[in-house]
Structures are given as C-alpha cells and as structure tokens.
C-alpha positions as CSV (number, residue, x, y, z in Angstrom):
1,M,-0.1,0.2,-0.1
2,P,1.5,3.4,-0.9
3,Q,2.8,5.3,1.8
4,M,3.1,9.1,2.2
5,V,6.2,10.7,1.4
6,P,8.2,12.9,3.5
7,D,9.6,16.1,2.1
8,T,13.3,15.6,3.2
9,P,16.5,16.5,1.7
10,E,17.4,13.0,1.5
11,N,14.3,11.9,-0.5
12,G,15.2,14.9,-2.6
13,E,18.7,13.7,-3.3
14,I,17.3,10.3,-4.6
15,C,14.5,12.2,-6.7
16,K,17.2,14.4,-8.3
17,K,18.9,11.2,-10.1
18,F,15.4,10.3,-11.7
19,C,14.0,13.9,-12.3
20,G,17.2,15.0,-14.0
21,P,17.1,12.3,-17.2
22,C,13.3,12.3,-17.0
23,P,12.0,12.2,-20.5
24,T,9.1,14.5,-19.7
25,F,10.7,16.7,-16.9
26,M,13.4,18.5,-18.8
27,P,11.6,19.2,-22.2
28,N,8.7,20.4,-20.4
29,K,11.0,22.8,-18.1
30,L,9.2,21.5,-15.1
31,N,12.3,22.6,-13.1
32,E,11.4,26.0,-13.6
33,S,7.9,25.9,-11.9
34,P,7.1,25.0,-8.4
35,P,7.4,22.5,-7.2
36,M,10.3,21.5,-9.2
37,M,10.8,18.3,-7.9
38,L,10.0,15.4,-5.7
39,F,6.5,15.5,-6.9
40,C,5.1,12.5,-5.1
41,S,5.7,14.4,-2.0
42,R,4.6,18.1,-3.1
43,G,2.4,17.5,-5.5
44,A,2.2,18.3,-9.6
45,S,3.9,21.0,-11.3
46,T,2.1,24.3,-11.5
47,V,2.3,23.9,-15.4
48,P,-1.1,23.4,-16.2
49,K,-1.5,19.4,-17.4
50,E,-2.4,20.3,-20.7
51,Q,0.6,22.1,-21.3
52,I,2.7,19.2,-20.5
53,K,3.8,16.9,-23.2
54,D,4.0,13.2,-21.8
55,N,7.2,11.7,-22.9
56,G,7.3,9.0,-20.3
57,C,8.1,8.6,-16.6
58,S,11.2,7.7,-14.9
59,C,9.3,7.6,-11.3
60,F,9.4,3.7,-11.5
61,G,13.2,3.3,-11.0
62,C,13.4,5.7,-8.4
63,G,14.3,4.6,-4.9
64,V,11.7,6.9,-3.1
65,F,9.1,5.2,-5.3
66,S,10.1,1.8,-4.4
67,K,10.7,2.7,-0.5
68,Y,7.2,3.9,-0.3
69,E,5.4,1.4,-2.3
70,L,4.2,4.1,-4.4
71,E,1.8,3.3,-7.5
72,G,1.0,5.5,-10.7
73,G,4.0,7.3,-11.8
74,W,3.7,10.7,-13.4
75,F,3.5,12.7,-10.1
76,C,4.7,15.8,-11.9
77,I,1.4,16.0,-13.9
78,Y,-0.9,14.1,-11.6
79,G,0.3,14.9,-8.1
80,K,1.0,13.0,-5.0
81,E,-1.6,10.2,-5.9
82,G,0.0,9.6,-9.4
83,K,-1.4,8.7,-12.8
84,K,-4.6,6.6,-12.5
85,T,-4.9,3.7,-14.7
C-alpha cells in the first residue's frame, strides 16, 4: 500500500537522480515552476496538465518510489496520487 512521502533532503537527493534524465521533466521545463521536483511528496507541477507533453516517466526506477511503495507514476503531472490507470 502506498505511503506518504516525506519532503526531506534525503528524498530530494534521490529524486534528483531520476528527475534530471526524465523524458518529461526537462523538455517541459518543469524545473522552472514549483515545486520543481519531488512531486510524489510536494504535488504536481504548477504548469497546467494540458501544457505538459508526456514523454514517459522515470519514477518507477526511483528509490523513493520503491521505498514508499508508490503506484501510478507521472507525479509531476498528476500530483501525489500519481496517474490513475
């Protein structure tokens, strides 16, 4: 069952390793609009969903994703709940 992800410096460091090369994160410049990273803890980007081109998701390989048993992915677009299937 998914757990709440704490907004900690440690989780932020893990996140950076996966957001940086993410095929959706950089092309959409999500690093320029809050919360800029750790979307599974902080919520979706303030960039409107309709303006974000989905090029894939790197969250599934992230240590934060597995540690907190997250589901869904695409937290930058869909917020803490992730993408509903």
